[in-house]
KEZAZA-854042 format. One record per atom (N, C-alpha, C): residue number from 1; residue in one letter; chain; atom name; y negated, x, z. Coordinates in Angstrom, 1 decimal. Example, Ala and Ser with C-alpha at 12.3 -4.5 7.8 and 13.67 -1.06 7.14 Angstrom:
<drenvos>
1, A, A, N, 5.7, 13.2, 7.8
1, A, A, CA, 4.5, 12.3, 7.8
1, A, A, C, 3.3, 13.2, 7.8
2, S, A, N, 2.2, 12.8, 7.1
2, S, A, CA, 1.1, 13.7, 7.1
2, S, A, C, 0.0, 12.9, 7.9
</drenvos>
This chain:
<drenvos>
1, M, A, N, -106.0, 89.1, 84.8
1, M, A, CA, -105.4, 89.1, 86.2
1, M, A, C, -105.2, 90.5, 86.3
2, S, A, N, -105.7, 91.1, 87.4
2, S, A, CA, -105.6, 92.6, 87.9
2, S, A, C, -104.4, 92.4, 88.4
3, D, A, N, -103.3, 94.2, 88.0
3, D, A, CA, -102.0, 94.5, 88.3
3, D, A, C, -102.3, 95.2, 89.4
4, E, A, N, -102.5, 94.9, 90.6
4, E, A, CA, -102.6, 96.0, 91.9
4, E, A, C, -101.3, 97.0, 91.9
5, H, A, N, -100.2, 96.5, 91.8
5, H, A, CA, -98.9, 97.4, 91.9
5, H, A, C, -99.5, 98.5, 90.7
6, L, A, N, -99.8, 98.3, 89.5
6, L, A, CA, -99.9, 98.8, 88.4
6, L, A, C, -100.8, 100.4, 88.7
7, E, A, N, -101.7, 99.4, 88.8
7, E, A, CA, -103.2, 100.4, 89.4
7, E, A, C, -102.6, 101.5, 90.4
8, E, A, N, -101.9, 101.0, 91.7
8, E, A, CA, -101.3, 102.1, 92.1
8, E, A, C, -100.6, 102.9, 91.8
9, L, A, N, -99.4, 102.5, 91.2
9, L, A, CA, -98.9, 103.2, 90.7
9, L, A, C, -99.3, 104.5, 89.5
10, T, A, N, -100.6, 104.5, 88.8
10, T, A, CA, -101.3, 105.5, 88.3
10, T, A, C, -102.0, 106.2, 89.0
11, R, A, N, -102.2, 105.6, 90.2
11, R, A, CA, -103.1, 106.6, 91.0
11, R, A, C, -102.3, 107.5, 91.3
12, Q, A, N, -101.0, 107.3, 91.8
12, Q, A, CA, -100.1, 107.8, 92.6
12, Q, A, C, -99.7, 108.8, 91.4
13, C, A, N, -99.5, 108.5, 90.4
13, C, A, CA, -98.5, 109.5, 88.9
13, C, A, C, -100.0, 110.2, 88.6
14, M, A, N, -101.1, 110.1, 88.8
14, M, A, CA, -102.4, 110.6, 88.5
14, M, A, C, -102.5, 112.5, 89.4
15, N, A, N, -101.8, 111.8, 90.5
15, N, A, CA, -101.9, 112.5, 91.5
15, N, A, C, -100.7, 113.9, 91.0
16, V, A, N, -99.8, 114.0, 90.8
16, V, A, CA, -99.1, 114.7, 90.6
16, V, A, C, -98.3, 115.2, 89.4
17, T, A, N, -99.1, 114.6, 88.1
17, T, A, CA, -99.0, 114.8, 86.7
17, T, A, C, -100.1, 115.1, 85.9
18, P, A, N, -100.0, 115.5, 84.3
18, P, A, CA, -101.3, 115.8, 83.7
18, P, A, C, -102.0, 114.5, 83.4
19, L, A, N, -101.2, 113.4, 83.9
19, L, A, CA, -102.1, 112.1, 83.6
19, L, A, C, -103.5, 112.1, 84.1
20, G, A, N, -103.5, 113.4, 85.3
20, G, A, CA, -105.0, 113.4, 86.2
20, G, A, C, -106.3, 113.8, 85.2
21, R, A, N, -105.6, 114.3, 84.0
21, R, A, CA, -106.6, 115.3, 83.0
21, R, A, C, -107.1, 113.6, 82.5
22, L, A, N, -106.5, 112.6, 82.6
22, L, A, CA, -107.1, 111.4, 81.5
22, L, A, C, -108.4, 110.7, 82.7
23, A, A, N, -108.9, 109.7, 82.2
23, A, A, CA, -109.7, 108.6, 83.0
23, A, A, C, -108.8, 107.5, 83.6
24, G, A, N, -109.0, 106.6, 84.6
24, G, A, CA, -108.2, 106.0, 85.5
24, G, A, C, -108.0, 105.2, 84.0
25, G, A, N, -108.5, 104.2, 83.5
25, G, A, CA, -108.1, 103.8, 82.5
25, G, A, C, -107.6, 104.1, 81.2
26, E, A, N, -107.7, 104.9, 80.7
26, E, A, CA, -106.6, 105.6, 79.9
26, E, A, C, -105.0, 105.8, 80.4
27, A, A, N, -104.6, 106.2, 81.5
27, A, A, CA, -103.9, 106.7, 82.4
27, A, A, C, -103.1, 105.3, 82.3
28, T, A, N, -103.7, 104.2, 82.9
28, T, A, CA, -103.3, 103.1, 82.8
28, T, A, C, -102.5, 102.3, 81.5
29, A, A, N, -103.3, 102.8, 80.2
29, A, A, CA, -102.9, 102.4, 78.9
29, A, A, C, -101.7, 103.2, 78.8
30, V, A, N, -101.8, 104.3, 79.1
30, V, A, CA, -100.8, 105.4, 79.0
30, V, A, C, -99.5, 104.7, 79.5
31, L, A, N, -99.4, 104.6, 81.1
31, L, A, CA, -98.6, 104.0, 81.5
31, L, A, C, -97.8, 102.7, 80.8
32, K, A, N, -98.9, 101.6, 80.8
32, K, A, CA, -98.3, 100.4, 79.9
32, K, A, C, -97.9, 100.6, 78.7
33, W, A, N, -97.8, 101.5, 78.0
33, W, A, CA, -97.5, 101.6, 76.5
33, W, A, C, -96.0, 102.3, 76.8
34, L, A, N, -95.9, 103.3, 77.7
34, L, A, CA, -94.7, 103.7, 78.2
34, L, A, C, -93.5, 102.6, 78.6
35, I, A, N, -93.9, 101.7, 79.4
35, I, A, CA, -93.2, 100.5, 79.9
35, I, A, C, -93.0, 99.8, 78.6
36, D, A, N, -94.0, 99.3, 78.1
36, D, A, CA, -93.8, 98.3, 76.7
36, D, A, C, -92.7, 99.1, 75.9
37, N, A, N, -92.8, 100.0, 75.6
37, N, A, CA, -92.0, 100.7, 74.7
37, N, A, C, -90.4, 101.2, 75.1
38, G, A, N, -90.3, 101.0, 76.2
38, G, A, CA, -88.6, 100.9, 77.0
38, G, A, C, -88.8, 102.3, 77.2
39, H, A, N, -89.7, 103.3, 77.2
39, H, A, CA, -89.5, 105.0, 78.0
39, H, A, C, -89.6, 104.8, 79.9
40, M, A, N, -90.0, 103.9, 79.8
40, M, A, CA, -90.3, 103.5, 81.5
40, M, A, C, -90.0, 102.0, 81.9
41, T, A, N, -89.5, 102.1, 83.0
41, T, A, CA, -89.1, 101.0, 83.8
41, T, A, C, -89.7, 100.8, 85.0
42, R, A, N, -89.9, 99.6, 85.9
42, R, A, CA, -91.0, 99.3, 86.7
42, R, A, C, -89.8, 98.7, 87.6
43, T, A, N, -89.3, 99.3, 89.1
43, T, A, CA, -88.3, 98.2, 89.6
43, T, A, C, -89.1, 97.7, 90.6
44, G, A, N, -90.1, 97.7, 90.8
44, G, A, CA, -90.7, 96.5, 91.5
44, G, A, C, -90.3, 97.3, 93.3
45, K, A, N, -90.6, 98.6, 93.2
45, K, A, CA, -90.5, 98.9, 94.6
45, K, A, C, -92.0, 99.1, 95.2
46, P, A, N, -91.8, 98.1, 96.4
46, P, A, CA, -93.5, 98.4, 97.0
46, P, A, C, -93.9, 99.5, 97.2
47, L, A, N, -95.2, 100.0, 96.8
47, L, A, CA, -95.9, 101.0, 96.9
47, L, A, C, -96.8, 101.2, 98.2
48, E, A, N, -97.5, 101.9, 98.6
48, E, A, CA, -98.1, 102.1, 100.0
48, E, A, C, -99.5, 103.1, 99.4
49, T, A, N, -100.9, 102.3, 99.7
49, T, A, CA, -102.1, 102.9, 99.4
49, T, A, C, -102.7, 103.2, 100.2
50, P, A, N, -103.5, 104.5, 100.9
50, P, A, CA, -103.9, 104.6, 102.2
50, P, A, C, -105.0, 104.2, 102.4
51, L, A, N, -105.4, 103.9, 103.4
51, L, A, CA, -106.4, 103.0, 103.7
51, L, A, C, -107.3, 104.0, 104.8
52, Q, A, N, -108.9, 103.7, 104.7
52, Q, A, CA, -109.5, 104.8, 105.3
52, Q, A, C, -109.5, 104.5, 106.6
53, A, A, N, -109.7, 105.6, 107.8
53, A, A, CA, -109.9, 105.5, 108.8
53, A, A, C, -110.8, 104.8, 109.3
54, P, A, N, -110.6, 103.8, 110.4
54, P, A, CA, -111.8, 103.4, 110.8
54, P, A, C, -112.9, 103.8, 111.7
55, K, A, N, -114.3, 103.6, 111.6
55, K, A, CA, -115.4, 104.1, 112.2
55, K, A, C, -115.7, 104.0, 113.5
56, Q, A, N, -115.8, 105.0, 114.2
56, Q, A, CA, -116.1, 104.5, 115.5
56, Q, A, C, -117.5, 104.2, 115.8
57, R, A, N, -117.9, 103.1, 116.9
57, R, A, CA, -119.2, 102.8, 116.7
57, R, A, C, -120.0, 103.8, 117.5
58, E, A, N, -119.2, 104.2, 118.8
58, E, A, CA, -119.9, 105.2, 120.0
58, E, A, C, -118.6, 105.9, 120.5
59, N, A, N, -119.3, 106.6, 121.6
59, N, A, CA, -118.1, 107.4, 122.2
59, N, A, C, -118.3, 106.9, 123.8
60, N, A, N, -117.4, 107.2, 124.4
60, N, A, CA, -117.2, 107.3, 125.9
60, N, A, C, -118.2, 108.5, 126.3
61, P, A, N, -118.4, 108.3, 128.0
61, P, A, CA, -118.5, 109.4, 128.5
61, P, A, C, -117.8, 110.8, 128.4
62, D, A, N, -116.7, 110.5, 128.7
62, D, A, CA, -115.7, 111.6, 128.4
62, D, A, C, -115.5, 112.0, 126.7
63, G, A, N, -116.0, 111.2, 126.0
63, G, A, CA, -115.5, 111.8, 124.6
63, G, A, C, -114.8, 111.2, 123.6
64, S, A, N, -114.6, 110.0, 124.4
64, S, A, CA, -113.2, 109.3, 123.2
64, S, A, C, -113.9, 107.9, 122.5
65, P, A, N, -113.5, 108.0, 121.6
65, P, A, CA, -114.3, 107.1, 121.0
65, P, A, C, -114.1, 105.6, 121.0
66, I, A, N, -115.3, 105.0, 120.8
66, I, A, CA, -115.3, 103.3, 121.0
66, I, A, C, -115.3, 102.4, 119.6
67, Y, A, N, -114.1, 101.6, 119.5
67, Y, A, CA, -114.2, 101.1, 118.0
67, Y, A, C, -114.2, 99.8, 118.7
68, P, A, N, -115.1, 99.2, 117.3
68, P, A, CA, -115.0, 97.4, 117.4
68, P, A, C, -113.9, 96.4, 117.4
69, P, A, N, -114.2, 95.6, 118.4
69, P, A, CA, -112.3, 94.8, 118.6
69, P, A, C, -112.0, 94.2, 117.6
70, G, A, N, -110.6, 94.3, 117.4
70, G, A, CA, -110.1, 94.0, 116.6
70, G, A, C, -109.6, 94.9, 115.2
71, T, A, N, -110.0, 96.3, 115.3
71, T, A, CA, -110.0, 97.2, 114.8
71, T, A, C, -108.7, 97.6, 114.1
72, D, A, N, -108.3, 97.4, 112.6
72, D, A, CA, -106.8, 97.6, 112.8
72, D, A, C, -106.7, 99.3, 112.2
73, F, A, N, -105.8, 100.1, 112.6
73, F, A, CA, -105.5, 101.4, 113.1
73, F, A, C, -104.5, 101.7, 111.7
74, S, A, N, -104.4, 100.7, 110.9
74, S, A, CA, -103.2, 101.0, 109.9
74, S, A, C, -103.8, 102.0, 109.1
75, T, A, N, -102.6, 103.1, 108.5
75, T, A, CA, -103.1, 104.4, 107.9
75, T, A, C, -102.4, 103.8, 106.2
76, H, A, N, -101.8, 102.7, 106.3
76, H, A, CA, -101.5, 102.2, 104.7
76, H, A, C, -101.2, 101.1, 104.6
77, R, A, N, -101.5, 100.4, 103.5
77, R, A, CA, -101.3, 99.1, 103.0
77, R, A, C, -100.3, 98.6, 102.0
78, T, A, N, -99.0, 97.9, 101.8
78, T, A, CA, -98.4, 98.2, 100.9
78, T, A, C, -98.7, 97.2, 99.7
79, V, A, N, -98.4, 97.8, 98.7
79, V, A, CA, -98.4, 96.8, 97.5
79, V, A, C, -97.5, 96.3, 97.0
80, T, A, N, -97.3, 95.2, 96.5
80, T, A, CA, -96.0, 94.8, 95.7
80, T, A, C, -96.5, 94.1, 94.4
81, M, A, N, -95.4, 94.3, 93.6
81, M, A, CA, -95.3, 94.0, 92.0
81, M, A, C, -95.1, 92.3, 91.8
82, P, A, N, -96.5, 91.9, 91.1
82, P, A, CA, -96.1, 90.4, 91.1
82, P, A, C, -94.9, 89.9, 90.6
</drenvos>
């Protein structure tokens, strides 16, 4: 079973620490080892993962974008610990 919270934690840690030198799976293994051996704990704090901006279909004559109906303009999605 995929632990999306741990994956997002790994992604965020890789951006600001030397973990970024490792491959994604290796960085996840390091974090799991730190957690399993008591060097680090997970608090369960919800994490926010960025979302891609919606793509516009076309433009109005004035240059403003036209998006498909029901487009989600959220910039982040919350990931909670299982």
